C-alpha positions, 0 to 999 in steps of 0.5 A: 316512628316509635317502633323503628327507634325501638328496633334500632336500639335493640340491634346492639344488644343482639349483635353483642350477644352473638359474640358470647363464648360458652364453655362446659366446664367442671368446677369445685368451690374454693370459697364463698364466691370462688370456683376452681376449674382444674382442667382449665387451671382457672378460678372463677370469681362470682358475685353473690353465688350460693351454690355449694358445689364440691364438684359440679358441671357448669356452663361458663358464658363470657361476653367481653368482660362480663359473664355468667355461670349456670350450674347444669344440675340445679340450673342456678345462675351466677354473675361472674366478676372475673376469671383468673388464670395462673401467672408468674411474677419474677422472683423478688419483693414487691410492696403492694396493697391488698383487698380481701376478696374471699377465703384465702383470696386477696386482690392486688389493689389497682391491678387485675391480679389476685393471690391465692393464699394458705392460712390468711384470715385477715379481712383487710381493705387497702392494706399495705403488704409485702409479697416475697416471690421465691424461685424456690420454696413457697412465696410469702404474703406479709401483712404487718398491720394485721400481724399476719404472714402466710404462704402464697399458693398462686398468683393469678391475673385476669384470664383472656378467654378465647376460642381455641382451635377446633371449637 
């Protein structure tokens, strides 16, 4: 009876891994736990990944919202926290709360949206700020309590990873 129970408990694990998606991509490190895949136009945010790669080929494996990257050359594996794709916000001013997640990378609290900034150095948590999205010219993130204002190079939201035609 114990063997039957163990086998039945393993079936969901085997089925869930059957639907994982794998991608061979090239990345460049953009922060402590942030890698940019230029061809795919995505950022991969990792957890505790110390692989220093100016450019590196890797395997991105996603299974629903969880994932892992494996660097081809070193074999180092890192957990994926989130994959982000670029998104557009309508021009205007947004009052937001942000959390510093990495070098020049702030996540909007309560959202699956992050800001790629240029020159923001404040390691803030749940700080109120203002995001000014402009139709022309640079967008601006202002953090008055940190006495900081910087340009926003991009707005990124959780990417939907899916199989494209031909794979």
